[in-house]
C-alpha positions as CSV (number, residue, x, y, z in Angstrom):
1,M,0.2,-0.1,0.1
2,L,2.8,2.1,0.9
3,K,4.7,1.9,-2.5
4,V,1.1,2.5,-4.4
5,F,0.9,5.9,-2.0
6,S,4.7,6.7,-3.1
7,A,4.0,5.9,-6.8
8,L,1.1,8.4,-6.6
9,L,2.7,11.2,-5.5
10,G,5.4,11.2,-7.4
11,V,3.7,11.2,-10.5
12,M,0.8,14.2,-8.6
13,L,3.9,15.7,-8.0
14,V,5.4,15.2,-12.1
15,F,2.2,16.9,-13.3
16,S,2.4,19.5,-10.6
17,N,5.5,20.3,-11.8
18,V,4.8,20.6,-15.4
19,A,1.6,22.8,-14.6
20,A,3.9,25.3,-12.8
21,A,6.4,25.2,-15.4
22,K,3.0,26.5,-18.1
23,Y,1.5,28.7,-15.3
24,K,1.7,32.0,-17.3
25,A,0.1,35.3,-14.3
26,P,-2.6,37.1,-15.8
27,E,-1.9,40.9,-16.4
28,G,-2.8,42.9,-13.0
29,V,-1.0,40.1,-10.6
30,K,1.9,41.0,-8.6
31,S,5.5,39.3,-9.1
32,Q,6.7,37.6,-6.1
33,G,9.3,40.1,-6.2
34,T,7.2,43.0,-5.8
35,K,5.4,41.4,-3.0
36,K,9.3,40.7,-1.0
37,S,10.1,44.4,-1.9
38,A,6.8,45.6,-0.6
39,Y,7.3,43.9,2.7
40,I,11.0,45.1,2.8
41,F,9.8,48.5,2.4
42,Y,7.3,48.5,5.0
43,N,9.6,47.1,7.8
44,Q,13.1,48.8,6.7
45,D,12.0,51.8,5.3
46,K,11.8,53.8,8.6
47,D,11.8,57.4,7.4
48,K,9.0,56.3,5.1
49,D,10.7,58.6,1.6
50,G,9.8,55.6,-0.1
51,K,13.8,54.9,-0.5
52,L,16.1,52.3,1.1
53,T,19.5,53.3,1.8
54,L,22.3,51.3,2.8
55,E,21.8,51.1,6.4
56,E,18.9,50.7,6.3
57,Y,18.8,47.7,4.0
58,K,21.5,45.9,6.0
59,N,19.5,46.5,8.8
60,Q,17.6,43.3,7.9
61,V,15.9,41.0,10.9
62,M,17.9,38.0,10.6
63,T,14.7,35.4,10.8
64,K,14.8,32.1,10.0
65,D,13.4,32.4,6.7
66,V,16.2,35.3,6.0
67,E,18.8,32.8,7.3
68,Q,17.9,30.2,5.4
69,H,17.7,32.1,2.1
70,I,21.3,33.2,2.5
71,R,22.1,29.8,3.0
72,Y,20.3,28.6,-0.3
73,L,22.5,31.6,-2.2
74,K,26.0,30.6,-0.7
75,K,24.9,26.9,-1.6
76,K,24.1,28.1,-5.7
77,G,27.4,30.0,-5.3
78,V,25.4,33.3,-5.8
79,Y,25.5,34.8,-2.9
80,K,26.6,38.5,-2.9
81,T,26.8,40.8,0.1
82,P,24.7,43.8,1.2
83,E,27.0,45.9,-0.3
84,E,27.2,44.0,-3.4
85,E,23.7,43.5,-4.1
86,F,22.6,47.7,-3.2
87,K,25.2,48.0,-5.8
88,E,23.6,46.0,-8.3
89,M,19.8,47.0,-7.3
90,D,20.6,51.1,-7.4
91,E,19.8,50.9,-11.3
92,D,20.2,54.6,-11.8
93,G,23.5,55.2,-8.8
94,D,22.1,57.6,-6.5
95,G,22.9,55.8,-3.8
96,Q,19.3,55.2,-3.0
97,I,16.8,52.2,-4.6
98,S,12.6,52.8,-4.8
99,Q,10.7,49.9,-4.3
100,E,10.5,49.1,-8.1
101,E,14.6,48.4,-8.2
102,L,14.4,46.6,-5.6
103,A,11.5,44.7,-7.0
104,R,13.2,44.2,-10.8
105,Y,16.3,42.8,-8.6
106,Y,14.6,40.1,-6.6
107,D,12.6,39.3,-9.9
108,R,16.1,39.2,-11.8
109,Q,17.7,36.7,-9.2
110,S,14.6,34.2,-8.9
111,R,14.7,33.5,-12.9
112,E,18.4,33.6,-12.6
113,L,18.5,31.1,-9.9
114,K,15.7,29.2,-11.4
115,E,18.1,28.6,-14.4
116,K,21.1,27.1,-12.3
């Protein structure tokens, strides 16, 4: 019985991965990067000016999720220090990052990780 259940579960996982790979979000649906950047801005933009400085960005609370994500990036060989990330995020070079710049960075990072 356990073998049958395991085989059935395996088949279900394969089909769910195929469906997920073909899924395209409808217009107007927020990307994961947009959701993540909104959360980070809500928690880290201390002066609520709509921009993050390097100091604000570096003051992330090290939750278990953040620590786990850092370990994952290191395992994949793509970990960057907060300073390196900030420099890459700051597309216009003004020393601050907007929520849109942060969202685009996280979306790029997500695509790159899927390719590895």
